[in-house]
LOTI-146080 format. One record per atom (N, C-alpha, C): residue number from 1; atom name; y negated, z negated, x; residue in one letter. Coordinates in pm, whole numbers, plus 50000, padded with zeros to 5 digits. Each point is the difference from the previous one (the first is absolute). Layout:
<nodes>
> NUM; CA; Y; Z; X; a
...
</nodes>
This chain:
<nodes>
> 1; N; 48488; 34259; 47293; x
> 1; CA; 50092; 50114; 50004; x
> 1; C; 49926; 50121; 50056; x
> 2; N; 50059; 50062; 50101; x
> 2; CA; 49938; 50115; 50063; x
> 2; C; 50095; 50117; 49998; x
> 3; N; 49942; 50113; 50009; x
> 3; CA; 50074; 50126; 50005; x
> 3; C; 50098; 50010; 49883; x
> 4; N; 50128; 50026; 50026; x
> 4; CA; 50097; 50019; 49893; x
> 4; C; 50087; 49876; 49979; x
> 5; N; 49953; 49885; 50050; x
> 5; CA; 50081; 49879; 49989; x
> 5; C; 50015; 49952; 49857; x
> 6; N; 49910; 50040; 49910; x
> 6; CA; 50011; 49955; 49861; x
> 6; C; 50125; 50056; 49934; x
> 7; N; 50044; 50120; 50044; x
> 7; CA; 50122; 50057; 49943; x
> 7; C; 50121; 49913; 50039; x
> 8; N; 50002; 49954; 50123; x
> 8; CA; 50108; 49913; 50043; x
> 8; C; 49997; 49869; 49923; x
> 9; N; 49877; 49949; 49972; x
> 9; CA; 49988; 49876; 49925; x
> 9; C; 50051; 50018; 49858; x
> 10; N; 49968; 50113; 49939; x
> 10; CA; 50046; 50026; 49864; x
> 10; C; 50152; 50010; 49993; x
> 11; N; 50061; 50069; 50095; x
> 11; CA; 50145; 50016; 49995; x
> 11; C; 50072; 49867; 50025; x
> 12; N; 49941; 49912; 50081; x
> 12; CA; 50060; 49870; 50024; x
> 12; C; 49986; 49911; 49877; x
> 13; N; 49882; 49996; 49939; x
> 13; CA; 49976; 49912; 49885; x
> 13; C; 50063; 50053; 49873; x
> 14; N; 50050; 50125; 50001; x
> 14; CA; 50063; 50054; 49880; x
> 14; C; 50131; 49930; 49969; x
> 15; N; 50062; 49939; 50098; x
> 15; CA; 50127; 49931; 49977; x
> 15; C; 49981; 49854; 49960; x
> 16; N; 49874; 49953; 49993; x
> 16; CA; 49975; 49861; 49963; x
> 16; C; 49995; 49985; 49848; x
> 17; N; 49994; 49874; 49957; x
> 17; CA; 49986; 49975; 49856; x
> 17; C; 49863; 50050; 49950; x
> 18; N; 49988; 50003; 49867; x
> 18; CA; 49875; 50052; 49944; x
> 18; C; 49882; 49913; 50036; x
> 19; N; 50021; 49871; 49993; x
> 19; CA; 49895; 49907; 50037; x
> 19; C; 50054; 49903; 50103; x
> 20; N; 50003; 50040; 50127; x
> 20; CA; 50053; 49908; 50101; x
> 20; C; 49907; 49879; 50016; x
> 21; N; 50060; 49885; 50027; x
> 21; CA; 49920; 49879; 50014; x
> 21; C; 49930; 49995; 50135; x
> 22; N; 50078; 50033; 50110; x
> 22; CA; 49942; 50001; 50135; x
> 22; C; 50045; 50126; 50072; x
> 23; N; 49915; 50053; 50086; x
> 23; CA; 50032; 50111; 50089; x
> 23; C; 49949; 49962; 50139; x
> 24; N; 50096; 49995; 50098; x
> 24; CA; 49965; 49965; 50138; x
> 24; C; 50004; 50126; 50085; x
> 25; N; 49893; 50027; 50061; x
> 25; CA; 49988; 50121; 50083; x
> 25; C; 49963; 49955; 50141; x
> 26; N; 50098; 50010; 50094; x
> 26; CA; 49976; 49950; 50135; x
> 26; C; 50007; 50110; 50105; x
> 27; N; 50002; 50122; 49957; x
> 27; CA; 50009; 50110; 50094; x
> 27; C; 49879; 50004; 50092; x
> 28; N; 49890; 49954; 49952; x
> 28; CA; 49878; 49998; 50081; x
> 28; C; 50015; 49906; 50119; x
> 29; N; 50061; 49882; 49976; x
> 29; CA; 50012; 49902; 50106; x
> 29; C; 50107; 50038; 50103; x
> 30; N; 50097; 50077; 49953; x
> 30; CA; 50104; 50042; 50094; x
> 30; C; 49947; 50098; 50102; x
> 31; N; 49911; 50084; 49961; x
> 31; CA; 49950; 50105; 50089; x
> 31; C; 49886; 49953; 50089; x
> 32; N; 49951; 49883; 49976; x
> 32; CA; 49890; 49951; 50083; x
> 32; C; 50058; 49946; 50129; x
> 33; N; 49955; 50055; 50110; x
> 33; CA; 50045; 49955; 50131; x
> 33; C; 49903; 49897; 50052; x
> 34; N; 50052; 49895; 50062; x
> 34; CA; 49909; 49898; 50054; x
> 34; C; 49922; 50056; 50118; x
> 35; N; 49889; 49945; 50027; x
> 35; CA; 49921; 50048; 50114; x
> 35; C; 50074; 49976; 50132; x
> 36; N; 49991; 50099; 50084; x
> 36; CA; 50070; 49993; 50129; x
> 36; C; 49920; 49914; 50097; x
> 37; N; 50067; 49894; 50046; x
> 37; CA; 49940; 49919; 50105; x
> 37; C; 50106; 49974; 50107; x
> 38; N; 49965; 49924; 50099; x
> 38; CA; 50090; 49979; 50113; x
> 38; C; 50126; 49924; 49960; x
> 39; N; 49985; 49898; 49914; x
> 39; CA; 50116; 49920; 49960; x
> 39; C; 50098; 50082; 49917; x
> 40; N; 49946; 50078; 49905; x
> 40; CA; 50088; 50083; 49917; x
> 40; C; 50071; 50107; 50083; x
> 41; N; 49929; 50056; 50100; x
> 41; CA; 50060; 50103; 50084; x
> 41; C; 50115; 49943; 50083; x
> 42; N; 49979; 49880; 50055; x
> 42; CA; 50108; 49938; 50080; x
> 42; C; 50120; 49966; 49913; x
> 43; N; 49972; 49954; 49877; x
> 43; CA; 50110; 49966; 49910; x
> 43; C; 50079; 50123; 49961; x
> 44; N; 49929; 50112; 49975; x
> 44; CA; 50069; 50123; 49963; x
> 44; C; 50084; 50052; 50117; x
> 45; N; 49945; 49995; 50119; x
> 45; CA; 50076; 50046; 50115; x
> 45; C; 50123; 49912; 50025; x
> 46; N; 49983; 49869; 49978; x
> 46; CA; 50114; 49910; 50020; x
> 46; C; 50109; 50028; 49898; x
> 47; N; 49962; 50032; 49876; x
> 47; CA; 50101; 50031; 49899; x
> 47; C; 50069; 50132; 50031; x
> 48; N; 49927; 50098; 50052; x
> 48; CA; 50059; 50130; 50031; x
> 48; C; 50093; 49993; 50121; x
> 49; N; 49970; 49911; 50096; x
> 49; CA; 50077; 49993; 50123; x
> 49; C; 50117; 49902; 49991; x
> 50; N; 50032; 49951; 49884; x
> 50; CA; 50108; 49902; 49988; x
> 50; C; 50134; 50066; 50035; x
> 51; N; 50072; 49943; 50094; x
> 51; CA; 50131; 50049; 50041; x
> 51; C; 50072; 49886; 50072; x
> 52; N; 50127; 50029; 50040; x
> 52; CA; 50076; 49897; 50072; x
> 52; C; 49939; 49972; 50136; x
> 53; N; 49942; 50102; 50063; x
> 53; CA; 49938; 49978; 50130; x
> 53; C; 49878; 49911; 49990; x
> 54; N; 49927; 50011; 49889; x
> 54; CA; 49884; 49913; 49984; x
> 54; C; 50043; 49854; 49986; x
> 55; N; 50114; 49979; 49935; x
> 55; CA; 50052; 49864; 49989; x
> 55; C; 50039; 49948; 50138; x
> 56; N; 50060; 50088; 50083; x
> 56; CA; 50037; 49959; 50135; x
> 56; C; 49877; 49971; 50085; x
> 57; N; 49895; 50079; 49979; x
> 57; CA; 49878; 49977; 50080; x
> 57; C; 49933; 49867; 49966; x
> 58; N; 50016; 49960; 49877; x
> 58; CA; 49936; 49874; 49961; x
> 58; C; 50069; 49879; 50064; x
> 59; N; 50130; 50015; 50030; x
> 59; CA; 50075; 49891; 50064; x
> 59; C; 50029; 50038; 50145; x
> 60; N; 49934; 49936; 50095; x
> 60; CA; 50019; 50037; 50143; x
> 60; C; 50144; 49986; 50047; x
> 61; N; 50070; 49897; 49954; x
> 61; CA; 50138; 49982; 50045; x
> 61; C; 50088; 50114; 49951; x
> 62; N; 49983; 50041; 49874; x
> 62; CA; 50078; 50113; 49948; x
> 62; C; 49964; 50130; 50072; x
> 63; N; 49872; 50015; 50029; x
> 63; CA; 49956; 50122; 50068; x
> 63; C; 50059; 50009; 50141; x
> 64; N; 50004; 49889; 50075; x
> 64; CA; 50059; 50003; 50133; x
> 64; C; 50151; 50020; 49995; x
> 65; N; 50064; 49941; 49900; x
> 65; CA; 50144; 50022; 49984; x
> 65; C; 50029; 50147; 49970; x
> 66; N; 49916; 50061; 49916; x
> 66; CA; 50017; 50141; 49969; x
> 66; C; 49980; 50086; 50125; x
> 67; N; 49898; 49969; 50081; x
> 67; CA; 49974; 50078; 50123; x
> 67; C; 50115; 49985; 50100; x
> 68; N; 50053; 49879; 50017; x
> 68; CA; 50110; 49979; 50095; x
> 68; C; 50125; 50072; 49954; x
> 69; N; 50029; 49993; 49869; x
> 69; CA; 50119; 50069; 49947; x
> 69; C; 49987; 50150; 50017; x
> 70; N; 49882; 50054; 49972; x
> 70; CA; 49979; 50144; 50015; x
> 70; C; 50013; 50042; 50147; x
> 71; N; 49943; 49922; 50090; x
> 71; CA; 50012; 50031; 50143; x
> 71; C; 50145; 49994; 50047; x
> 72; N; 50075; 49900; 49954; x
> 72; CA; 50141; 49989; 50038; x
> 72; C; 50082; 50119; 49951; x
> 73; N; 49973; 50043; 49878; x
> 73; CA; 50073; 50117; 49947; x
> 73; C; 49967; 50125; 50080; x
> 74; N; 49873; 50017; 50034; x
> 74; CA; 49961; 50118; 50078; x
> 74; C; 50065; 49998; 50139; x
> 75; N; 50001; 49885; 50065; x
> 75; CA; 50064; 49991; 50132; x
> 75; C; 50150; 50026; 49990; x
> 76; N; 50063; 49949; 49895; x
> 76; CA; 50143; 50024; 49981; x
> 76; C; 50029; 50149; 49984; x
> 77; N; 49917; 50068; 49921; x
> 77; CA; 50020; 50144; 49979; x
> 77; C; 49977; 50077; 50129; x
> 78; N; 49896; 49963; 50076; x
> 78; CA; 49968; 50072; 50124; x
> 78; C; 50112; 49985; 50102; x
> 79; N; 50049; 49878; 50019; x
> 79; CA; 50103; 49978; 50101; x
> 79; C; 50136; 50056; 49959; x
> 80; N; 50023; 50016; 49871; x
> 80; CA; 50127; 50056; 49954; x
> 80; C; 49995; 50150; 49983; x
> 81; N; 49885; 50061; 50028; x
> 81; CA; 49992; 50147; 49996; x
> 81; C; 50070; 50063; 50118; x
> 82; N; 50017; 49923; 50108; x
> 82; CA; 50067; 50054; 50118; x
> 82; C; 50147; 50023; 49970; x
> 83; N; 50056; 50102; 50062; x
> 83; CA; 50141; 50032; 49981; x
> 83; C; 50085; 49895; 50068; x
> 84; N; 50087; 49939; 49922; x
> 84; CA; 50087; 49898; 50056; x
> 84; C; 50121; 50066; 50064; x
> 85; N; 50037; 49951; 50118; x
> 85; CA; 50115; 50054; 50072; x
> 85; C; 50128; 49950; 49936; x
> 86; N; 50095; 50090; 49987; x
> 86; CA; 50129; 49962; 49945; x
> 86; C; 50071; 49906; 50096; x
> 87; N; 50079; 49908; 49949; x
> 87; CA; 50072; 49909; 50090; x
> 87; C; 50097; 50075; 50090; x
> 88; N; 50001; 49961; 50126; x
> 88; CA; 50087; 50065; 50098; x
> 88; C; 50144; 49956; 49976; x
> 89; N; 50086; 50096; 49986; x
> 89; CA; 50140; 49970; 49974; x
> 89; C; 50065; 49944; 50127; x
> 90; N; 50071; 49890; 49982; x
> 90; CA; 50068; 49935; 50114; x
> 90; C; 50132; 50072; 50023; x
> 91; N; 50015; 50055; 50121; x
> 91; CA; 50122; 50070; 50036; x
> 91; C; 50088; 49905; 50080; x
> 92; N; 50111; 49963; 49941; x
> 92; CA; 50090; 49907; 50067; x
> 92; C; 50081; 50072; 50107; x
> 93; N; 50029; 49934; 50111; x
> 93; CA; 50082; 50065; 50104; x
> 93; C; 50143; 50021; 49950; x
> 94; N; 50063; 50101; 50058; x
> 94; CA; 50137; 50029; 49962; x
> 94; C; 50092; 49886; 50043; x
> 95; N; 50079; 49956; 49908; x
> 95; CA; 50093; 49890; 50030; x
> 95; C; 50138; 50056; 50031; x
> 96; N; 50070; 49928; 50085; x
> 96; CA; 50135; 50040; 50039; x
> 96; C; 50097; 49960; 49889; x
> 97; N; 50048; 50098; 49927; x
> 97; CA; 50090; 49974; 49887; x
> 97; C; 50144; 50033; 50033; x
> 98; N; 50030; 50020; 50127; x
> 98; CA; 50138; 50036; 50035; x
> 98; C; 50096; 49885; 49971; x
> 99; N; 49955; 49875; 50024; x
> 99; CA; 50087; 49885; 49974; x
> 99; C; 50026; 49986; 49851; x
> 100; N; 49894; 50015; 49921; x
> 100; CA; 50017; 49991; 49855; x
> 100; C; 50088; 50113; 49948; x
> 101; N; 49984; 50120; 50060; x
> 101; CA; 50084; 50113; 49959; x
> 101; C; 50147; 49971; 50032; x
> 102; N; 50023; 49948; 50119; x
> 102; CA; 50139; 49970; 50039; x
> 102; C; 50060; 49893; 49909; x
> 103; N; 49919; 49900; 49965; x
> 103; CA; 50051; 49896; 49911; x
> 103; C; 50030; 50056; 49862; x
> 104; N; 49916; 50089; 49953; x
> 104; CA; 50023; 50060; 49868; x
> 104; C; 50126; 50085; 49999; x
> 105; N; 50016; 50082; 50104; x
> 105; CA; 50121; 50085; 50008; x
> 105; C; 50124; 49913; 50013; x
> 106; N; 49990; 49894; 50082; x
> 106; CA; 50115; 49911; 50015; x
> 106; C; 50037; 49932; 49870; x
> 107; N; 49898; 49956; 49925; x
> 107; CA; 50028; 49937; 49871; x
> 107; C; 50063; 50099; 49903; x
> 108; N; 49956; 50126; 50007; x
> 108; CA; 50059; 50102; 49913; x
> 108; C; 50147; 50022; 50031; x
> 109; N; 50033; 50008; 50128; x
> 109; CA; 50141; 50018; 50039; x
> 109; C; 50083; 49877; 49964; x
> 110; N; 49939; 49882; 50015; x
> 110; CA; 50075; 49879; 49967; x
> 110; C; 50026; 49990; 49850; x
> 111; N; 49907; 50049; 49920; x
> 111; CA; 50022; 50000; 49856; x
> 111; C; 50114; 50094; 49962; x
> 112; N; 50013; 50110; 50072; x
> 112; CA; 50108; 50094; 49971; x
> 112; C; 50133; 49957; 50062; x
> 113; N; 49996; 49898; 50088; x
> 113; CA; 50121; 49949; 50065; x
> 113; C; 50072; 50109; 50080; x
> 114; N; 49922; 50088; 50063; x
> 114; CA; 50058; 50107; 50082; x
> 114; C; 49992; 49956; 50145; x
> 115; N; 50088; 49909; 50037; x
> 115; CA; 49997; 49945; 50136; x
> 115; C; 50035; 50103; 50107; x
> 116; N; 50087; 50094; 49966; x
> 116; CA; 50038; 50104; 50096; x
> 116; C; 49879; 50084; 50039; x
> 117; N; 49920; 50035; 49902; x
> 117; CA; 49880; 50079; 50027; x
> 117; C; 49901; 49921; 50084; x
> 118; N; 49986; 49872; 49970; x
> 118; CA; 49909; 49915; 50078; x
> 118; C; 50048; 49991; 50145; x
> 119; N; 50131; 49983; 50019; x
> 119; CA; 50054; 49990; 50136; x
> 119; C; 49976; 50129; 50078; x
> 120; N; 50021; 50115; 49935; x
> 120; CA; 49976; 50129; 50067; x
> 120; C; 49853; 50013; 50040; x
> 121; N; 49909; 49958; 49913; x
> 121; CA; 49857; 50008; 50032; x
> 121; C; 49966; 49906; 50116; x
> 122; N; 50057; 49880; 50001; x
> 122; CA; 49973; 49906; 50109; x
> 122; C; 50050; 50054; 50133; x
> 123; N; 50118; 50061; 50000; x
> 123; CA; 50055; 50057; 50123; x
> 123; C; 49914; 50117; 50049; x
> 124; N; 49959; 50085; 49906; x
> 124; CA; 49914; 50114; 50037; x
> 124; C; 49870; 49953; 50063; x
> 125; N; 49936; 49902; 49939; x
> 125; CA; 49873; 49950; 50054; x
> 125; C; 50022; 49929; 50134; x
> 126; N; 50114; 49934; 50017; x
> 126; CA; 50029; 49935; 50128; x
> 126; C; 50018; 50103; 50111; x
> 127; N; 50070; 50108; 49970; x
> 127; CA; 50015; 50108; 50098; x
> 127; C; 49865; 50062; 50035; x
> 128; N; 49915; 50016; 49900; x
> 128; CA; 49866; 50053; 50027; x
> 128; C; 49920; 49904; 50087; x
> 129; N; 50017; 49872; 49977; x
> 129; CA; 49935; 49898; 50082; x
> 129; C; 50046; 50011; 50146; x
> 130; N; 50131; 50020; 50021; x
> 130; CA; 50051; 50011; 50136; x
> 130; C; 49948; 50126; 50069; x
> 131; N; 49996; 50110; 49928; x
> 131; CA; 49950; 50126; 50060; x
> 131; C; 49852; 49988; 50035; x
> 132; N; 49923; 49933; 49914; x
> 132; CA; 49856; 49989; 50023; x
> 132; C; 49967; 49901; 50111; x
> 133; N; 50074; 49889; 50008; x
> 133; CA; 49971; 49898; 50100; x
> 133; C; 50059; 50032; 50137; x
> 134; N; 50123; 50052; 50002; x
> 134; CA; 50071; 50014; 50128; x
> 134; C; 50023; 50147; 50039; x
> 135; N; 49959; 50092; 49915; x
> 135; CA; 50018; 50142; 50031; x
> 135; C; 50147; 50029; 50034; x
> 136; N; 50087; 49955; 49911; x
> 136; CA; 50144; 50011; 50024; x
> 136; C; 50062; 50080; 49888; x
> 137; N; 50101; 50079; 50034; x
> 137; CA; 50068; 50084; 49903; x
> 137; C; 50103; 49917; 49923; x
> 138; N; 49993; 50004; 49867; x
> 138; CA; 50091; 49921; 49916; x
> 138; C; 50104; 50086; 49929; x
> 139; N; 50015; 50124; 50044; x
> 139; CA; 50098; 50088; 49933; x
> 139; C; 50144; 49957; 50028; x
> 140; N; 50026; 49947; 50118; x
> 140; CA; 50136; 49955; 50036; x
> 140; C; 49992; 49858; 50054; x
> 141; N; 50074; 49910; 49933; x
> 141; CA; 50003; 49860; 50040; x
> 141; C; 50125; 49979; 50086; x
> 142; N; 49981; 49990; 50129; x
> 142; CA; 50113; 49982; 50091; x
> 142; C; 49962; 49897; 50106; x
> 143; N; 50085; 49989; 50102; x
> 143; CA; 49975; 49904; 50106; x
> 143; C; 49872; 50028; 50075; x
> 144; N; 49973; 50127; 50025; x
> 144; CA; 49877; 50036; 50071; x
> 144; C; 49877; 49958; 49920; x
> 145; N; 50006; 50020; 49869; x
> 145; CA; 49888; 49961; 49913; x
> 145; C; 49981; 49848; 50003; x
> 146; N; 50110; 49924; 49992; x
> 146; CA; 49991; 49854; 50001; x
> 146; C; 49940; 49950; 50131; x
> 147; N; 50048; 50054; 50112; x
> 147; CA; 49947; 49956; 50130; x
> 147; C; 49853; 50039; 50017; x
> 148; N; 49966; 50120; 49956; x
> 148; CA; 49861; 50045; 50012; x
> 148; C; 49907; 49914; 49915; x
> 149; N; 50042; 49970; 49877; x
> 149; CA; 49916; 49917; 49912; x
> 149; C; 49991; 49857; 50054; x
> 150; N; 50108; 49948; 50057; x
> 150; CA; 49998; 49866; 50057; x
> 150; C; 49904; 49992; 50118; x
> 151; N; 50000; 50104; 50084; x
> 151; CA; 49910; 50000; 50115; x
> 151; C; 49855; 50011; 49959; x
> 152; N; 49969; 50075; 49896; x
> 152; CA; 49860; 50017; 49959; x
> 152; C; 49949; 49883; 49917; x
> 153; N; 50086; 49937; 49922; x
> 153; CA; 49955; 49892; 49912; x
> 153; C; 50013; 49863; 50065; x
> 154; N; 50086; 49986; 50103; x
> 154; CA; 50020; 49870; 50062; x
> 154; C; 50096; 49912; 49924; x
> 155; N; 50070; 50054; 49904; x
> 155; CA; 50097; 49925; 49922; x
> 155; C; 50139; 50033; 50054; x
> 156; N; 50087; 49901; 49997; x
> 156; CA; 50134; 50022; 50057; x
> 156; C; 50074; 50108; 49923; x
> 157; N; 50083; 50074; 50074; x
> 157; CA; 50077; 50108; 49938; x
> 157; C; 50100; 49946; 49899; x
> 158; N; 50044; 49876; 50016; x
> 158; CA; 50095; 49941; 49906; x
> 158; C; 49935; 49983; 49861; x
> 159; N; 49878; 49949; 49996; x
> 159; CA; 49929; 49983; 49873; x
> 159; C; 49971; 50135; 49936; x
> 160; N; 49959; 50097; 50079; x
> 160; CA; 49972; 50134; 49945; x
> 160; C; 50128; 50063; 49947; x
> 161; N; 50108; 49982; 50071; x
> 161; CA; 50128; 50056; 49956; x
> 161; C; 50043; 49939; 49866; x
> 162; N; 49982; 49868; 49982; x
> 162; CA; 50035; 49935; 49874; x
> 162; C; 49913; 50054; 49885; x
> 163; N; 49873; 50020; 50028; x
> 163; CA; 49910; 50052; 49897; x
> 163; C; 50041; 50140; 49955; x
> 164; N; 50032; 50088; 50096; x
> 164; CA; 50035; 50135; 49961; x
> 164; C; 50140; 50010; 49942; x
> 165; N; 50087; 49905; 50029; x
> 165; CA; 50128; 49995; 49931; x
> 165; C; 49979; 49968; 49851; x
> 166; N; 49908; 49909; 49973; x
> 166; CA; 49966; 49972; 49860; x
> 166; C; 49941; 50123; 49932; x
> 167; N; 49912; 50070; 50072; x
> 167; CA; 49937; 50119; 49943; x
> 167; C; 50105; 50107; 49970; x
> 168; N; 50091; 50025; 50093; x
> 168; CA; 50104; 50101; 49978; x
> 168; C; 50092; 49959; 49886; x
> 169; N; 50033; 49873; 49992; x
> 169; CA; 50083; 49952; 49890; x
> 169; C; 49929; 50018; 49866; x
> 170; N; 49869; 49973; 49997; x
> 170; CA; 49922; 50014; 49877; x
> 170; C; 49992; 50146; 49957; x
> 171; N; 49989; 50091; 50097; x
> 171; CA; 49992; 50142; 49966; x
> 171; C; 50132; 50052; 49945; x
> 172; N; 50112; 49941; 50040; x
> 172; CA; 50130; 50046; 49954; x
> 172; C; 50037; 49943; 49863; x
> 173; N; 49936; 49891; 49959; x
> 173; CA; 50034; 49939; 49871; x
> 173; C; 49940; 50080; 49884; x
> 174; N; 50074; 50001; 49889; x
> 174; CA; 49949; 50065; 49878; x
> 174; C; 49911; 49906; 49920; x
> 175; N; 50032; 49873; 50005; x
> 175; CA; 49921; 49900; 49929; x
> 175; C; 49960; 49890; 50097; x
> 176; N; 49878; 49952; 49983; x
> 176; CA; 49945; 49897; 50087; x
> 176; C; 49962; 49881; 49913; x
> 177; N; 50048; 49884; 50038; x
> 177; CA; 49966; 49878; 49925; x
> 177; C; 49866; 49945; 50045; x
> 178; N; 49952; 49903; 49924; x
> 178; CA; 49873; 49937; 50036; x
> 178; C; 50011; 49926; 50132; x
> 179; N; 50115; 49938; 50027; x
> 179; CA; 50019; 49928; 50125; x
> 179; C; 49999; 50094; 50119; x
> 180; N; 50068; 50117; 49985; x
> 180; CA; 49999; 50098; 50109; x
> 180; C; 49859; 50052; 50026; x
> 181; N; 49925; 50022; 49894; x
> 181; CA; 49863; 50051; 50015; x
> 181; C; 49912; 49897; 50071; x
> 182; N; 50013; 49874; 49963; x
> 182; CA; 49921; 49896; 50065; x
> 182; C; 50041; 49982; 50146; x
> 183; N; 50131; 50016; 50028; x
> 183; CA; 50046; 49989; 50138; x
> 183; C; 49946; 50114; 50085; x
> 184; N; 49997; 50120; 49944; x
> 184; CA; 49943; 50115; 50073; x
> 184; C; 49852; 49978; 50027; x
> 185; N; 49926; 49955; 49899; x
> 185; CA; 49857; 49977; 50017; x
> 185; C; 49975; 49891; 50105; x
> 186; N; 50082; 49895; 49999; x
> 186; CA; 49983; 49893; 50098; x
> 186; C; 50025; 50050; 50142; x
> 187; N; 50101; 50088; 50017; x
> 187; CA; 50027; 50054; 50133; x
> 187; C; 49887; 50088; 50051; x
> 188; N; 49946; 50084; 49913; x
> 188; CA; 49889; 50088; 50041; x
> 188; C; 49876; 49917; 50035; x
> 189; N; 49969; 49900; 49916; x
> 189; CA; 49883; 49917; 50026; x
> 189; C; 50018; 49918; 50128; x
> 190; N; 50122; 49956; 50026; x
> 190; CA; 50025; 49925; 50123; x
> 190; C; 49977; 50088; 50122; x
> 191; N; 50044; 50126; 49993; x
> 191; CA; 49978; 50093; 50111; x
> 191; C; 49851; 50020; 50023; x
> 192; N; 49924; 50022; 49893; x
> 192; CA; 49856; 50023; 50014; x
> 192; C; 49929; 49876; 50053; x
> 193; N; 50040; 49884; 49951; x
> 193; CA; 49936; 49877; 50046; x
> 193; C; 50031; 49971; 50146; x
> 194; N; 50124; 50022; 50041; x
> 194; CA; 50035; 49979; 50142; x
> 194; C; 49926; 50095; 50090; x
> 195; N; 49989; 50125; 49953; x
> 195; CA; 49929; 50100; 50080; x
> 195; C; 49853; 49967; 50012; x
> 196; N; 49936; 49959; 49886; x
> 196; CA; 49859; 49967; 50003; x
> 196; C; 49974; 49873; 50077; x
> 197; N; 50096; 49906; 49996; x
> 197; CA; 49982; 49875; 50073; x
> 197; C; 50009; 50019; 50150; x
> 198; N; 50077; 50100; 50046; x
> 198; CA; 50015; 50024; 50144; x
> 198; C; 49899; 50102; 50052; x
> 199; N; 49917; 50051; 49910; x
> 199; CA; 49907; 50104; 50044; x
> 199; C; 49893; 49941; 50090; x
</nodes>
């Protein structure tokens, strides 16, 4: 016992029985450090350096797998750092919807069963067709108009006269049946087809 250690010994042994049978004191052996040599130093360093990387280093296959995975992740990050271009929006060309529009309007009129209105629209568009194609005045339908249209279209004046008689009759009627409407449409289409066929 050195210095003031006897006081510590007294306070520890004060809690023991009056006559203890055995007293084991190993504090001396705990504080004794083994002599430092090369083997002990390597063992201590190995214990201090224990980590997951040390386990990977001990196994070459695991170490190479770790290196390849790390390199792949780094390359992925580097190549994805570049700003990606937004996808170019595809601009479709404008489609001709006039036929679909005409079909829709025609279906609407047919649902309302307003044949008179449909006949008036067909006659108006036919007159516009004649003015645009033949540069002819449609304000007055007379013999001069029939002969002029026959000479420009190449269709006989008799056929043109029959067509415009139907048109005038249709304009004078208050009600138009489905048969009359189909007959008017057939006459107009026949005129256009004959004209286009002789062009």
